[in-house]
C-alpha positions as CSV (number, residue, x, y, z in Angstrom):
1,X,0.0,0.0,-0.2
2,X,2.7,2.5,0.9
3,X,4.7,1.9,-2.2
4,X,1.5,2.3,-4.2
5,X,0.7,5.8,-2.9
6,X,4.5,6.9,-3.2
7,X,4.1,6.0,-7.0
8,X,0.7,7.8,-7.0
9,X,2.6,10.7,-5.4
10,X,5.7,10.4,-7.7
11,X,3.3,10.5,-10.8
12,X,1.8,13.7,-9.4
13,X,4.9,15.5,-9.0
14,X,6.1,14.2,-12.9
15,X,3.0,15.8,-14.1
16,X,3.3,18.9,-11.9
17,X,6.9,19.0,-13.2
18,X,6.0,19.3,-17.1
19,X,3.6,21.8,-16.2
20,X,5.6,23.7,-14.4
21,X,8.3,23.6,-17.6
22,X,5.3,24.1,-19.9
23,X,3.3,27.1,-18.3
24,X,6.6,29.2,-16.8
25,X,9.6,27.9,-19.6
26,X,11.8,26.6,-17.2
27,X,14.0,23.4,-17.5
28,X,13.1,21.7,-14.3
29,X,16.3,19.5,-12.9
30,X,15.3,18.8,-9.7
31,X,12.1,18.8,-8.0
32,X,10.7,17.8,-4.3
33,X,7.8,18.9,-2.7
34,X,7.6,21.2,0.8
35,X,4.0,21.3,1.3
36,X,0.2,20.9,0.3
37,X,-3.0,22.2,0.8
38,X,-6.6,20.7,-0.2
39,X,-5.9,21.9,-4.1
40,X,-2.5,23.2,-4.0
41,X,1.3,21.9,-4.0
42,X,4.6,23.6,-3.4
43,X,7.8,22.4,-4.5
44,X,11.6,23.2,-4.4
45,X,12.4,23.5,-8.1
46,X,16.4,23.4,-9.1
47,X,17.1,23.6,-5.4
48,X,16.6,27.6,-5.8
49,X,12.9,28.6,-6.8
50,X,9.7,27.7,-4.7
51,X,6.8,27.0,-7.2
52,X,3.2,27.0,-5.9
53,X,0.8,25.7,-8.2
54,X,-3.1,25.3,-7.4
55,X,-6.0,23.9,-9.4
56,X,-9.2,25.4,-9.2
57,X,-12.4,25.7,-11.5
58,X,-13.0,29.4,-9.8
59,X,-10.2,32.0,-11.0
60,X,-10.8,34.3,-7.7
61,X,-9.2,31.1,-5.8
62,X,-5.7,31.3,-7.8
63,X,-2.6,33.3,-7.2
64,X,-3.2,36.8,-8.9
65,X,-3.8,38.4,-5.8
66,X,-1.0,37.2,-4.1
67,X,1.2,38.3,-6.9
68,X,-0.4,41.8,-7.5
69,X,0.1,42.2,-3.3
70,X,4.2,40.5,-3.6
71,X,4.8,42.8,-6.6
72,X,3.0,46.3,-4.8
73,X,5.2,45.3,-1.4
74,X,8.5,44.7,-3.3
75,X,7.9,48.1,-4.8
76,X,7.2,50.2,-1.8
77,X,8.2,48.5,1.6
78,X,11.7,50.0,2.8
79,X,12.9,47.4,4.6
80,X,15.6,44.5,4.5
81,X,13.1,42.1,5.4
82,X,12.4,39.9,2.4
83,X,9.0,38.6,0.7
84,X,9.1,36.6,-2.3
85,X,9.5,38.4,-5.1
86,X,8.0,36.2,-8.0
87,X,9.8,35.5,-11.3
88,X,7.6,33.0,-12.4
89,X,3.9,33.0,-13.1
90,X,0.8,31.5,-14.5
91,X,-2.9,32.3,-14.3
92,X,-5.8,30.1,-16.2
93,X,-9.3,29.5,-15.4
94,X,-8.2,26.1,-14.0
95,X,-4.6,26.6,-12.9
96,X,-2.2,29.0,-11.0
97,X,1.2,28.9,-10.9
98,X,4.2,31.0,-9.1
99,X,7.4,30.8,-8.7
100,X,10.0,32.7,-6.9
101,X,13.2,32.7,-5.5
102,X,13.3,30.8,-1.9
103,X,14.2,32.9,1.0
104,X,16.6,31.4,3.0
105,X,16.0,31.5,7.2
106,X,14.7,29.5,10.1
107,X,11.2,29.5,10.7
108,X,10.3,31.0,14.4
109,X,9.0,28.2,16.8
110,X,8.7,29.4,20.6
111,X,11.6,26.7,21.3
112,X,13.8,29.1,19.2
113,X,12.4,32.3,20.6
114,X,12.3,31.0,24.2
115,X,15.9,30.0,24.0
116,X,17.0,33.7,23.1
117,X,18.3,36.4,25.3
118,X,15.5,39.0,26.7
119,X,17.9,41.6,24.4
120,X,17.4,39.1,21.5
121,X,14.0,38.7,21.6
122,X,13.3,42.4,22.5
123,X,15.0,43.0,19.0
124,X,12.7,40.6,16.7
125,X,9.9,41.9,18.7
126,X,10.9,45.1,17.5
127,X,11.5,43.7,14.0
128,X,8.2,42.3,13.6
129,X,6.4,45.3,15.0
130,X,8.4,47.5,12.6
131,X,7.5,45.4,9.6
132,X,3.9,45.3,10.6
133,X,3.7,49.1,10.9
134,X,5.7,49.9,7.4
135,X,3.1,47.5,5.7
136,X,-0.1,48.8,7.7
137,X,0.7,52.5,7.0
138,X,1.4,52.1,3.1
139,X,-1.2,53.7,0.8
140,X,-3.2,50.8,-0.5
141,X,-5.4,52.6,-3.3
142,X,-3.5,51.0,-5.9
143,X,-4.7,47.3,-4.7
144,X,-8.2,48.2,-3.4
145,X,-9.5,46.0,-5.0
146,X,-8.4,43.3,-2.7
147,X,-10.6,44.6,0.1
148,X,-11.7,41.7,2.5
149,X,-14.9,42.2,4.7
150,X,-14.8,39.9,7.5
151,X,-17.9,40.6,9.4
152,X,-19.7,40.3,6.0
153,X,-17.9,37.0,5.1
154,X,-19.2,35.6,8.1
155,X,-22.4,36.7,7.7
156,X,-22.4,35.3,4.0
157,X,-21.4,31.9,5.7
158,X,-23.7,32.0,8.4
159,X,-26.3,32.3,5.6
160,X,-24.9,29.5,3.8
161,X,-24.9,27.2,7.2
162,X,-28.7,28.3,7.4
163,X,-29.7,27.2,4.2
164,X,-27.5,23.8,4.2
165,X,-26.4,21.5,7.4
166,X,-28.2,24.0,10.0
167,X,-31.4,22.0,10.8
168,X,-29.5,18.8,11.4
169,X,-27.4,20.6,14.4
170,X,-27.9,19.8,17.9
171,X,-29.6,22.3,20.3
172,X,-26.2,22.9,21.6
173,X,-24.8,23.3,18.2
174,X,-27.2,25.9,17.1
175,X,-26.9,27.9,20.9
176,X,-23.2,27.9,20.2
177,X,-23.8,29.5,16.5
178,X,-26.2,31.8,18.0
179,X,-24.5,33.0,21.0
180,X,-21.4,33.7,18.4
181,X,-23.8,35.6,16.2
182,X,-25.1,38.1,18.8
183,X,-21.7,38.4,19.9
184,X,-20.9,39.5,16.4
185,X,-23.7,42.0,15.7
186,X,-23.0,43.9,19.4
187,X,-19.0,44.4,18.7
188,X,-17.2,47.5,17.5
189,X,-13.9,45.4,16.7
190,X,-14.9,45.8,12.8
191,X,-15.4,49.6,12.7
192,X,-11.6,50.2,13.2
193,X,-8.5,50.9,10.8
194,X,-8.7,49.3,7.2
195,X,-4.9,48.8,6.0
196,X,-2.7,46.2,3.8
197,X,-2.3,42.9,5.9
198,X,-0.8,39.4,5.6
199,X,-3.8,38.2,7.3
200,X,-2.0,34.9,8.0
201,X,0.9,36.4,10.5
202,X,2.1,33.2,12.2
203,X,5.4,31.8,13.7
204,X,5.7,29.2,10.2
205,X,5.7,32.5,8.3
206,X,8.1,34.2,10.0
207,X,11.9,33.8,9.1
208,X,14.9,34.3,11.2
209,X,18.7,34.8,10.2
210,X,21.8,33.5,11.9
211,X,21.5,36.3,14.3
212,X,18.0,35.3,14.9
213,X,16.3,38.7,13.5
214,X,13.6,38.4,11.5
215,X,15.0,38.4,7.6
216,X,11.6,37.3,5.7
217,X,8.1,36.9,5.7
218,X,6.2,34.3,3.6
219,X,3.0,33.2,2.1
220,X,0.5,35.9,1.6
221,X,-2.2,34.0,0.3
222,X,-4.8,35.1,2.5
223,X,-3.4,38.9,2.2
224,X,-5.8,42.1,1.5
225,X,-6.8,45.3,2.8
226,X,-9.0,44.3,6.1
227,X,-9.3,45.2,9.5
228,X,-5.5,46.1,11.5
229,X,-6.2,43.7,13.9
230,X,-6.0,40.9,11.7
231,X,-2.1,40.6,11.9
232,X,-2.1,40.1,15.4
233,X,-4.6,36.9,15.8
234,X,-1.4,34.5,15.7
235,X,0.6,36.8,17.7
236,X,-1.6,37.0,20.4
237,X,-2.5,33.1,20.5
238,X,-1.6,30.7,23.1
239,X,-0.9,27.3,21.5
240,X,2.0,25.3,20.8
241,X,2.8,26.5,17.7
242,X,2.5,30.2,18.6
243,X,4.6,31.8,21.5
244,X,1.7,33.3,23.6
245,X,-0.2,36.2,24.5
246,X,2.2,38.3,26.1
247,X,4.3,38.0,22.9
248,X,1.8,39.9,20.9
249,X,1.1,42.4,23.6
250,X,4.7,43.4,23.9
251,X,4.8,43.8,19.8
252,X,1.1,45.7,20.2
253,X,2.5,47.8,22.5
254,X,6.0,48.5,20.4
255,X,3.7,49.1,17.5
256,X,1.7,51.7,19.0
257,X,-1.2,53.7,18.1
258,X,-3.7,50.7,18.5
259,X,-6.3,49.9,21.1
260,X,-4.6,46.8,22.4
261,X,-8.0,45.7,24.0
262,X,-9.5,45.8,20.9
263,X,-6.9,43.6,19.4
264,X,-7.2,41.1,21.8
265,X,-10.9,41.0,21.4
266,X,-10.7,40.3,18.0
267,X,-8.4,37.4,18.5
268,X,-11.1,36.0,20.9
269,X,-14.0,36.6,18.3
270,X,-11.8,35.1,15.7
271,X,-10.7,32.1,18.1
272,X,-14.6,31.6,19.2
273,X,-15.6,31.5,15.1
274,X,-12.8,28.7,14.5
275,X,-15.8,25.7,15.0
276,X,-18.4,27.6,12.8
277,X,-15.9,28.3,10.4
278,X,-14.6,24.7,9.8
279,X,-18.1,23.6,9.1
280,X,-18.6,26.2,6.8
281,X,-15.2,25.0,5.1
282,X,-16.7,21.7,4.9
283,X,-20.0,22.4,3.3
284,X,-18.3,24.4,0.8
285,X,-15.6,21.7,-0.3
286,X,-18.1,18.8,0.4
287,X,-15.6,17.7,3.2
288,X,-17.8,15.8,6.0
289,X,-14.9,15.5,8.1
290,X,-14.5,19.0,8.5
291,X,-18.1,19.4,9.2
292,X,-17.8,16.7,11.8
293,X,-14.7,18.1,13.3
294,X,-16.0,21.8,13.5
295,X,-19.2,19.9,15.6
296,X,-17.1,18.1,17.8
297,X,-15.1,21.2,18.8
298,X,-18.4,23.1,19.7
299,X,-19.0,20.3,22.5
300,X,-15.3,20.6,23.5
301,X,-15.7,23.9,23.8
302,X,-19.2,23.5,25.1
303,X,-18.1,21.4,27.5
304,X,-15.2,23.7,29.2
305,X,-17.5,26.6,29.6
306,X,-19.9,24.4,31.6
307,X,-16.8,23.4,33.7
308,X,-15.7,26.9,34.0
309,X,-19.0,28.1,35.3
310,X,-19.1,25.5,38.0
């Protein structure tokens, strides 16, 4: 079985190698899979370039936006911190390809961060705060078509849930959804500054150099003109993959001119929405496993809340 799976993977890699060569006019001497998503794969090509390839019937889900934002940032940002600089690209209705030189560095992890001296930790937080401040202060009018309305997106996803799976949910699950929607309608966190955000600003997208300073930021696939607070969601997250709340709070203070309490509320609202978002993802992509995962997460959280109340 393992050999059969490997042969299938090798065939896919070979096919994608031919597609990259044909569409991007490059001779591929070596290709290695380094990551994959639901409808995408990423490769290291010729030990030098990262190539991302996505198959989708929806052109809007391709890489055109990502390339436009990379081009915009490479022209506008005044920083030594690197972001992908696209050299190869191809777009059609059913396939998107991006190719750029790999940015060398070590991905930030909690283990790396907590092993640093206090002075090194402070310098790294300053690097992150400065990068975000520069990016968020850019005049984005040139790329304003890439605006994302998070609140409206949630309202549309709620309607999709109501039109499809909602009636099959249990009373506990429905109550969780309705409690969240009530909070969504009452909060003011969506009324703040809009700016160009990475919108997936997590440790596994931040690269460090040999001195453990920030040297690169990758994967702007979710980026757009959106709420300023979006780029602090993962920085404030308390999880095994991220560094912790105090790390995010320190960066917010260094960043300056922002309501820290609202940034934390934004993070909490996004965290509360996660199970619902997971269910909706399953609906949109015909993935029953994601629907079940989201429903289970609601029960886990409901039980935790009940224990806390006791």
